[in-house]
C-alpha positions as a printed NumPy array, in Angstrom:
array([[ 65.086,  84.545, 113.762],
       [ 67.296,  84.811, 110.679],
       [ 67.871,  81.549, 108.843],
       [ 71.451,  80.288, 108.634],
       [ 72.647,  80.327, 105.024],
       [ 74.817,  77.307, 104.277],
       [ 76.686,  79.221, 101.549],
       [ 78.085,  81.476, 104.269],
       [ 79.243,  78.481, 106.311],
       [ 81.04 ,  76.313, 103.737],
       [ 84.777,  76.996, 103.564],
       [ 86.4  ,  75.705, 100.382],
       [ 89.984,  74.657, 101.05 ],
       [ 92.174,  75.881,  98.196],
       [ 94.645,  73.082,  98.85 ],
       [ 96.408,  73.469,  95.525],
       [100.03 ,  74.288,  94.64 ],
       [ 99.692,  77.475,  92.581],
       [ 97.568,  80.547,  92.047],
       [ 96.658,  79.198,  88.613],
       [ 95.214,  76.064,  90.204],
       [ 93.358,  78.153,  92.778],
       [ 91.859,  80.305,  90.041],
       [ 90.756,  77.239,  88.107],
       [ 89.128,  75.627,  91.158],
       [ 87.349,  78.796,  92.223],
       [ 86.095,  79.391,  88.681],
       [ 84.753,  75.839,  88.594],
       [ 82.582,  76.259,  91.692],
       [ 81.714,  79.856,  90.735],
       [ 79.425,  81.648,  93.201],
       [ 78.569,  78.57 ,  95.283],
       [ 81.439,  79.403,  97.65 ],
       [ 81.791,  82.604,  99.687],
       [ 84.641,  81.598, 102.018],
       [ 87.985,  80.123, 100.964],
       [ 90.762,  78.581, 103.012],
       [ 94.347,  79.439, 102.124],
       [ 96.704,  77.027, 103.817],
       [100.401,  76.368, 104.08 ],
       [100.985,  74.947, 100.609],
       [ 99.362,  77.751,  98.623],
       [100.568,  80.522, 100.939],
       [104.133,  79.22 , 100.772],
       [103.996,  79.175,  96.984],
       [102.309,  82.53 ,  96.419],
       [102.676,  84.578,  99.612],
       [100.38 ,  87.455, 100.62 ],
       [ 99.53 ,  88.078,  96.962],
       [ 97.211,  85.061,  97.   ],
       [ 95.301,  86.569,  99.907],
       [ 94.893,  89.85 ,  98.055],
       [ 93.731,  87.924,  94.998],
       [ 91.058,  86.016,  96.951],
       [ 89.822,  89.188,  98.592],
       [ 89.725,  90.805,  95.169],
       [ 87.392,  88.014,  94.039],
       [ 84.982,  89.098,  96.75 ],
       [ 85.709,  86.07 ,  98.935],
       [ 86.024,  85.929, 102.695],
       [ 89.413,  84.446, 103.595],
       [ 90.27 ,  81.801, 106.171],
       [ 94.063,  81.951, 106.531],
       [ 95.093,  78.578, 107.899],
       [ 98.708,  79.09 , 108.996],
       [ 98.399,  77.54 , 112.468],
       [100.794,  79.939, 114.191],
       [102.948,  78.464, 116.962],
       [106.07 ,  80.312, 118.075],
       [107.389,  82.556, 120.83 ],
       [105.023,  85.332, 121.877],
       [106.702,  88.257, 120.144],
       [106.83 ,  86.456, 116.816],
       [103.181,  85.42 , 116.989],
       [102.096,  88.88 , 118.098],
       [103.862,  90.642, 115.237],
       [102.802,  88.078, 112.626],
       [ 99.167,  88.282, 113.741],
       [ 99.283,  92.064, 113.469],
       [100.433,  91.682, 109.85 ],
       [ 97.592,  89.274, 109.108],
       [ 95.093,  91.68 , 110.651],
       [ 96.265,  94.35 , 108.207],
       [ 95.476,  92.072, 105.243],
       [ 91.739,  92.102, 105.816],
       [ 91.234,  88.356, 106.186],
       [ 88.383,  87.108, 108.343],
       [ 89.842,  84.054, 110.104],
       [ 93.329,  83.053, 111.279],
       [ 94.293,  79.773, 112.944],
       [ 96.627,  79.598, 115.951],
       [ 97.622,  76.533, 117.937],
       [ 95.825,  76.426, 121.276],
       [ 98.648,  77.086, 123.707],
       [ 98.089,  79.806, 126.307],
       [101.084,  82.012, 125.477],
       [100.529,  81.631, 121.742],
       [ 96.839,  82.496, 121.923],
       [ 97.439,  85.477, 124.207],
       [100.098,  86.797, 121.843],
       [ 97.717,  86.489, 118.904],
       [ 94.945,  88.279, 120.783],
       [ 97.37 ,  91.088, 121.646],
       [ 98.685,  91.288, 118.086],
       [ 95.205,  91.354, 116.573],
       [ 94.277,  94.389, 118.633],
       [ 90.838,  95.734, 119.456],
       [ 89.914,  97.445, 116.19 ],
       [ 90.546,  94.6  , 113.756],
       [ 87.774,  92.421, 112.335],
       [ 90.11 ,  89.416, 112.337],
       [ 88.636,  86.386, 114.107],
       [ 91.072,  84.083, 115.864],
       [ 90.483,  80.334, 115.746],
       [ 92.314,  78.08 , 118.178],
       [ 93.427,  74.755, 116.697],
       [ 92.625,  72.072, 119.27 ],
       [ 93.68 ,  68.61 , 118.041],
       [ 94.401,  67.988, 114.36 ],
       [ 91.913,  65.694, 112.641],
       [ 94.612,  63.148, 111.742],
       [ 95.321,  62.579, 115.456],
       [ 93.835,  59.863, 117.656],
       [ 94.3  ,  58.773, 121.266],
       [ 97.287,  56.586, 120.377],
       [ 99.058,  59.614, 118.908],
       [ 98.492,  61.517, 122.149],
       [ 99.886,  58.63 , 124.195],
       [103.055,  58.686, 122.108],
       [103.795,  62.165, 123.452],
       [102.969,  61.232, 127.047],
       [ 99.34 ,  62.344, 127.315],
       [ 96.892,  60.069, 129.095],
       [ 93.921,  62.216, 128.127],
       [ 91.439,  61.282, 125.448],
       [ 91.22 ,  63.391, 122.299],
       [ 87.896,  64.8  , 123.484],
       [ 89.348,  65.82 , 126.853],
       [ 92.2  ,  67.681, 125.155],
       [ 89.865,  69.385, 122.695],
       [ 87.526,  70.558, 125.444],
       [ 90.374,  71.85 , 127.605],
       [ 91.79 ,  73.826, 124.693],
       [ 88.359,  75.167, 123.765],
       [ 87.901,  76.451, 127.319],
       [ 91.31 ,  78.121, 127.149],
       [ 90.544,  79.768, 123.82 ],
       [ 87.23 ,  81.098, 125.097],
       [ 88.868,  82.394, 128.265],
       [ 91.536,  84.288, 126.329],
       [ 89.137,  85.97 , 123.905],
       [ 89.389,  83.891, 120.74 ],
       [ 86.286,  83.88 , 118.582],
       [ 86.35 ,  80.195, 117.808],
       [ 88.045,  76.83 , 117.703],
       [ 88.95 ,  74.271, 115.063],
       [ 87.848,  70.76 , 115.977],
       [ 86.663,  67.621, 114.234],
       [ 82.978,  66.813, 113.917],
       [ 83.302,  64.352, 116.785],
       [ 83.742,  67.035, 119.455],
       [ 81.267,  69.944, 118.979],
       [ 78.703,  68.552, 121.401],
       [ 81.291,  68.309, 124.185],
       [ 82.62 ,  71.778, 123.338],
       [ 79.124,  73.269, 123.531],
       [ 78.568,  71.665, 126.922],
       [ 81.827,  73.171, 128.17 ],
       [ 81.756,  76.692, 126.699],
       [ 78.183,  77.234, 125.487],
       [ 77.18 ,  79.036, 122.292],
       [ 79.676,  81.884, 122.559],
       [ 82.363,  80.493, 120.24 ],
       [ 82.409,  79.421, 116.606],
       [ 83.245,  75.791, 115.919],
       [ 85.006,  75.275, 112.592],
       [ 85.208,  71.652, 111.48 ],
       [ 87.635,  70.187, 108.926],
       [ 87.911,  66.508, 108.025],
       [ 84.403,  66.563, 106.559],
       [ 83.552,  63.856, 104.053],
       [ 80.24 ,  63.208, 102.27 ],
       [ 78.91 ,  59.71 , 102.895],
       [ 80.864,  57.127, 100.925],
       [ 83.953,  59.274, 100.352],
       [ 87.46 ,  58.265, 101.456],
       [ 88.688,  59.417, 104.883],
       [ 92.088,  60.189, 103.298],
       [ 94.545,  60.97 , 106.129],
       [ 91.929,  62.066, 108.672],
       [ 91.406,  59.936, 111.774],
       [ 88.214,  61.631, 113.019],
       [ 85.858,  62.098, 110.074],
       [ 82.182,  63.087, 109.944],
       [ 79.673,  63.85 , 107.214],
       [ 78.418,  67.435, 106.811],
       [ 75.106,  66.652, 108.496],
       [ 76.782,  64.802, 111.395],
       [ 79.116,  67.726, 112.103],
       [ 76.361,  70.342, 111.996],
       [ 73.956,  68.262, 114.073],
       [ 76.702,  67.933, 116.694],
       [ 77.135,  71.723, 116.81 ],
       [ 79.64 ,  72.81 , 114.139],
       [ 79.125,  76.281, 112.625],
       [ 81.515,  76.204, 109.657],
       [ 82.698,  73.222, 107.619],
       [ 86.038,  73.118, 105.794],
       [ 85.913,  70.93 , 102.689],
       [ 88.824,  70.47 , 100.319],
       [ 89.605,  67.209,  98.554],
       [ 85.997,  65.986,  98.134],
       [ 85.307,  69.084,  96.003],
       [ 88.758,  69.619,  94.505],
       [ 89.141,  66.03 ,  93.311],
       [ 85.532,  65.462,  92.231],
       [ 84.677,  64.698,  88.612],
       [ 82.237,  67.63 ,  88.835],
       [ 83.368,  69.991,  91.622],
       [ 80.415,  72.327,  91.149],
       [ 77.856,  69.529,  91.489],
       [ 79.687,  68.16 ,  94.54 ],
       [ 79.777,  71.581,  96.199],
       [ 76.079,  72.028,  95.476],
       [ 75.229,  68.65 ,  97.034],
       [ 77.278,  69.44 , 100.138],
       [ 75.527,  72.798, 100.495],
       [ 72.133,  71.136, 100.252],
       [ 73.085,  68.652, 102.98 ],
       [ 74.434,  71.47 , 105.145],
       [ 71.307,  73.578, 104.704],
       [ 69.03 ,  70.725, 105.693],
       [ 71.142,  70.093, 108.796],
       [ 71.167,  73.777, 109.799],
       [ 67.405,  74.036, 109.298],
       [ 66.811,  70.923, 111.391],
       [ 69.066,  72.225, 114.133],
       [ 67.303,  75.569, 114.249],
       [ 63.949,  73.81 , 114.434],
       [ 65.224,  72.167, 117.607],
       [ 66.156,  75.58 , 118.983],
       [ 69.95 ,  75.313, 118.754],
       [ 70.939,  78.271, 116.579],
       [ 74.677,  78.82 , 115.924],
       [ 76.389,  81.99 , 117.159]])
């Protein structure tokens, strides 16, 4: 059984305003990071050129645009993303939206679609404000089932929900977890936070980490410490016989 390599499972969020800042951050962590997240702020500032730049650095790209629109728009936009050569794209977990993304991605593309379940800054009170009587976990699980049914490769969920997701859909989908904070770090604007080891022990496959590395006094040392914690958690999980997809 091949050992999970934590370096392949840490996604560094390039949550910075310009390509210059992204270059500086990536240079700081050097080869500790293989996967980078490009989100709304950086993509809005730099456009597709920032994706080409990251790919040119030999990085795998997680494009976090959280598509949500009418089917034709999502289908056509997803097809454009598939042409870029990125590895992951996020889409909000609504049936018509997910189906449109699956159709737009096509059968030959290597693009992996990740369904966004419930944002990590959301709690049960937020759901009640929009009329839902379900718990956050119930909503996450329902959306994970939908994503699996429609052919998405994975879901985005906080570190609080992987165990419930695994019980509902098994090992066949990736679980990508943002809102990860090393012990003792601020929760910032996240409502459902876990440490790297807590998320992986619960069943997460990839961790998205941004501010704890970006804002650290020594980003490289922080990234290295997070990787060590992740590796220990993956090794412990495999010892128990629960290998990720």
